Structure formats: structure tokens, C-alpha cells
C-alpha positions as CSV (number, residue, x, y, z in Angstrom):
1,X,82.4,85.6,93.5
2,X,85.3,87.6,91.9
3,X,85.9,91.0,93.3
4,X,87.8,93.5,91.1
5,X,90.1,96.2,92.4
6,X,87.7,98.8,91.0
7,X,84.7,97.3,92.9
8,X,86.7,97.1,96.1
9,X,87.9,100.7,95.8
10,X,84.4,101.8,95.1
11,X,83.1,99.8,98.1
12,X,85.6,101.5,100.4
13,X,84.7,104.9,98.9
14,X,81.0,104.3,99.3
15,X,81.3,103.1,102.9
16,X,84.1,105.4,104.3
17,X,84.8,108.4,102.1
18,X,83.1,111.1,104.1
19,X,85.0,110.0,107.3
20,X,88.2,109.4,105.4
21,X,88.2,112.7,103.6
22,X,87.5,114.6,106.9
23,X,90.5,112.8,108.5
24,X,92.8,113.8,105.7
25,X,95.9,112.3,104.1
26,X,98.5,112.6,106.9
27,X,96.4,110.9,109.6
28,X,95.1,108.3,107.1
29,X,98.7,107.5,106.1
30,X,99.5,106.9,109.7
31,X,96.7,104.4,110.0
32,X,98.0,102.8,106.8
33,X,101.4,102.5,108.3
34,X,100.0,100.9,111.4
35,X,98.3,98.3,109.3
36,X,101.7,97.7,107.5
37,X,103.2,97.1,110.9
38,X,100.5,94.6,111.8
39,X,101.0,92.8,108.5
40,X,104.7,92.6,109.2
41,X,104.0,91.1,112.6
42,X,101.5,88.7,111.1
43,X,103.9,87.5,108.5
44,X,106.3,86.4,111.3
45,X,103.6,84.1,112.8
46,X,101.8,81.0,111.9
47,X,98.2,82.2,112.1
48,X,97.0,82.1,108.4
49,X,93.7,83.7,109.2
50,X,95.5,86.7,110.8
51,X,97.7,87.0,107.7
52,X,94.6,87.1,105.5
53,X,93.0,89.8,107.7
54,X,96.1,91.9,107.7
55,X,96.6,91.8,104.0
56,X,93.0,92.8,103.5
57,X,93.4,95.7,106.0
58,X,96.4,96.9,104.1
59,X,94.6,96.9,100.8
60,X,91.6,98.6,102.4
61,X,93.7,101.4,103.8
62,X,95.6,101.7,100.5
63,X,92.2,102.1,98.8
64,X,91.2,104.7,101.4
65,X,94.4,106.7,100.6
66,X,93.8,106.4,96.9
67,X,90.3,107.7,97.3
68,X,91.1,110.8,99.2
69,X,94.1,111.4,96.9
70,X,91.8,111.0,93.9
71,X,93.8,108.2,92.4
72,X,92.1,105.5,90.4
73,X,94.0,102.4,91.4
74,X,93.0,100.5,88.3
75,X,94.4,103.2,86.0
76,X,97.5,103.4,88.1
77,X,98.0,99.6,87.9
78,X,97.4,99.7,84.2
79,X,100.2,102.2,83.8
80,X,102.4,100.1,86.1
81,X,101.9,97.0,84.0
82,X,102.9,99.0,80.9
83,X,106.0,100.2,82.6
84,X,104.8,103.7,82.3
85,X,105.4,104.5,86.0
86,X,107.9,101.9,87.2
87,X,111.0,103.5,85.7
88,X,111.8,100.1,84.2
89,X,111.8,99.8,80.4
């Protein structure tokens, strides 16, 4: 099975949006940063399964933030690949 970014963002929205929106951007961003910290710790270790889990957590929380900020990650990434938002020409 191949999972697209759009499908994953929609999965996160369908499952968590009500709770995430009620929590708000600032507290959700703090959860995201906690997951970044856990990923950083995981990268220093040898537990591959933990690394996979932490990468997935970071992407899930990024999707959560995008959803409550009303950002379509696919559209944002399409712009990024066209150098429209990277600042690099």
C-alpha cells in the first residue's frame, strides 16, 4: 500500500481535528516540539523501530498543525518543489 501525503493529512484531520482545533495552535506546536525532541533523542540511539515511530509522530503532528492552520501540505510542497517558497531560484 502506498500512502500519499494528502491521504495521511486527511486521516489525521478525520481522526483528530475536533480535539486539535479545540487545543489551538500554540499548545499543539508545543506537542510538535516535544515530538521533535523525541526524534532527536531517537536519532542518537540504535533502536530503528523507535526512529520509525518518532519520524511518524513528527509527521503526524506536522499534519495536525497544518490542519488547524488550514494549510494543504500537498499544495505547500508543490510550491516548495517549484522554488516558489524556498527563497532559492
